[in-house]
C-alpha positions in Angstrom: -8.1 44.9 6.7 -6.9 46.3 10.0 -8.3 49.8 10.4 -5.4 50.7 12.8 -3.0 50.5 9.9 -4.4 53.9 8.8 -5.6 57.1 10.5 -8.5 57.6 8.2 -10.8 55.4 6.1 -12.8 55.8 2.9 -16.6 55.4 2.9 -16.0 52.1 1.0 -13.6 50.8 3.7 -16.1 51.8 6.5 -18.9 50.1 4.5 -16.9 46.8 4.4 -16.2 47.0 8.1 -19.8 47.7 9.0 -21.2 45.4 6.3 -23.4 48.1 4.7 -23.5 49.8 1.3 -21.1 52.7 0.7 -24.1 55.0 0.1 -25.3 54.2 3.6 -22.0 55.4 5.1 -22.3 58.5 2.9 -25.7 59.2 4.4 -24.4 58.7 7.9 -21.6 61.2 7.1 -23.9 63.7 5.4 -26.4 63.6 8.3 -23.7 64.1 10.9 -24.1 60.7 12.5 -20.5 59.8 11.8 -17.7 62.4 12.0 -15.2 63.0 9.2 -14.2 65.4 6.5 -14.2 65.9 2.8 -11.0 66.0 0.7 -10.5 69.6 -0.4 -11.6 70.1 -4.0 -13.4 66.8 -4.1 -16.6 65.2 -2.9 -14.7 62.2 -1.4 -15.3 61.7 2.3 -12.8 60.5 4.9 -13.6 59.1 8.3 -11.0 59.0 11.1 -10.7 55.5 12.6 -11.6 56.8 16.1 -14.8 58.3 14.7 -15.7 54.9 13.2 -15.0 53.1 16.5 -17.1 55.6 18.4 -19.9 55.3 15.9 -19.8 51.5 16.0 -20.0 51.5 19.8 -22.9 54.0 19.9 -24.9 52.1 17.4 -24.2 48.6 18.6 -22.3 47.5 15.5 -20.2 44.5 16.6 -16.4 44.8 16.7 -16.3 41.0 16.0 -13.8 40.4 13.3 -12.9 44.1 13.0 -9.2 43.6 13.4 -8.9 40.5 11.2 -11.7 41.1 8.7 -13.4 37.8 9.7 -16.6 36.9 7.9 -19.7 37.1 10.2 -22.1 34.2 9.5 -25.6 33.9 11.0 -27.1 30.4 10.9 -30.9 30.4 11.0 -32.2 26.9 11.5 -34.6 25.3 14.0 -32.6 22.1 14.1 -30.2 22.6 17.0 -28.0 19.8 15.8 -27.4 21.6 12.5 -26.6 24.8 14.2 -24.2 23.1 16.7 -22.5 21.1 13.9 -22.0 24.2 11.8 -20.7 26.2 14.7 -18.2 23.5 15.6 -17.0 22.9 12.1 -16.6 26.6 11.4 -14.6 27.0 14.6 -12.3 24.1 13.6 -11.9 24.9 9.9 -12.5 28.7 9.3 -12.1 32.0 11.0 -15.8 32.9 10.7 -17.5 34.6 13.6 -20.7 32.7 13.9 -24.1 33.3 15.6 -27.2 31.1 15.5 -30.9 31.6 15.7 -33.8 29.2 15.8 -36.6 31.4 14.3 -37.0 34.1 11.7 -38.1 36.9 14.2 -35.1 36.3 16.4 -32.9 36.2 13.3 -34.1 39.6 12.3 -33.2 41.0 15.7 -29.8 39.3 15.5 -29.2 40.8 12.1 -29.6 44.3 13.5 -27.1 43.5 16.3 -24.6 41.2 14.6 -24.6 42.6 11.0 -23.8 39.3 9.3 -22.0 39.2 6.0 -23.8 35.9 5.2 -27.1 34.4 6.5 -27.6 30.6 6.1 -31.4 30.4 6.2 -33.4 27.1 6.6 -36.6 27.4 4.5 -38.6 25.1 6.7 -38.8 27.9 9.2 -41.3 29.8 7.0 -42.9 27.3 4.8 -43.7 29.2 1.6 -43.6 32.6 3.2 -39.8 32.9 3.1 -40.0 36.0 1.0 -41.1 38.0 4.1 -37.7 37.3 5.6 -35.7 38.0 2.5 -37.7 41.2 1.9 -37.1 42.4 5.4 -33.3 42.1 4.8 -33.3 43.4 1.3 -35.5 46.5 2.3 -33.2 47.4 5.2 -30.8 49.9 3.9 -28.2 48.9 6.5 -28.3 45.3 5.3 -27.9 45.8 1.6 -24.5 44.0 1.4 -25.7 40.9 3.4 -25.9 37.7 1.3 -28.6 35.2 2.1 -28.2 31.5 1.3 -31.3 29.3 1.4 -31.0 25.8 2.9 -33.5 23.0 2.2 -33.7 19.3 1.6 -36.7 19.2 -0.8 -36.0 21.4 -3.8 -36.4 20.9 -7.5 -34.3 22.8 -10.1 -37.4 25.1 -10.7 -37.7 25.9 -7.0 -34.0 26.7 -6.8 -34.4 29.2 -9.7 -37.5 30.6 -8.1 -35.6 31.1 -4.8 -32.7 32.9 -6.5 -35.2 35.2 -8.2 -36.9 36.0 -4.9 -34.1 37.4 -2.9 -31.7 34.5 -2.1 -28.2 34.8 -3.4 -27.7 31.0 -3.6 -29.2 27.7 -2.4 -27.8 24.7 -0.6 -29.5 21.4 -0.7 -29.6 19.3 2.5 -27.8 17.1 3.2 -24.7 19.1 2.2 -21.1 18.7 2.9 -19.1 21.1 5.0 -17.0 21.9 1.9 -20.2 22.9 0.0 -21.3 25.3 2.8 -17.8 26.9 3.1 -17.6 27.2 -0.7 -21.0 28.9 -0.8 -20.1 31.4 2.0 -16.7 32.1 0.4 -18.4 32.7 -3.0 -21.0 35.0 -1.4 -18.4 37.0 0.4 -16.2 37.3 -2.7 -19.1 38.8 -4.6 -19.4 41.5 -1.9 -15.8 42.3 -1.6 
């Protein structure tokens, strides 16, 4: 979606652009953080495009992919070769905007700045304490729409089920093909939008 095709946007459209839940945009509006107006005789809110752009700039929300609607993907893996390979393949085969991180703490900081639609998260970074990372994302009101895909080479079917019950949207077994990764991202994004 190109926001410049319109003068005003709905809270749902703003939510998609900023990768947050629509109720988060409503709270921004109701608290006066983002300027807009209500439709007369309705509770529907409308946000002028310029207000959105000002808000995004003031709050450090990336403009990456704003014009083309590109999917933002954060790869969190301590294996630099995996990060570099995924970055290169995504650049060649997709329109994704990609960032990488080598540790969970830095990934959390990057999430705040980059607002990814999808996070590819290598479980080996946290051992069995991966739920601390997923909980930090799930409990952040601004990250409610972000999808988290676990990556690991040593998983049983029972562990996969456990991961999906503990905050991950899906799981990729290493080694995986590029097609499997892209399909997982596309599926995650289609569930959001």
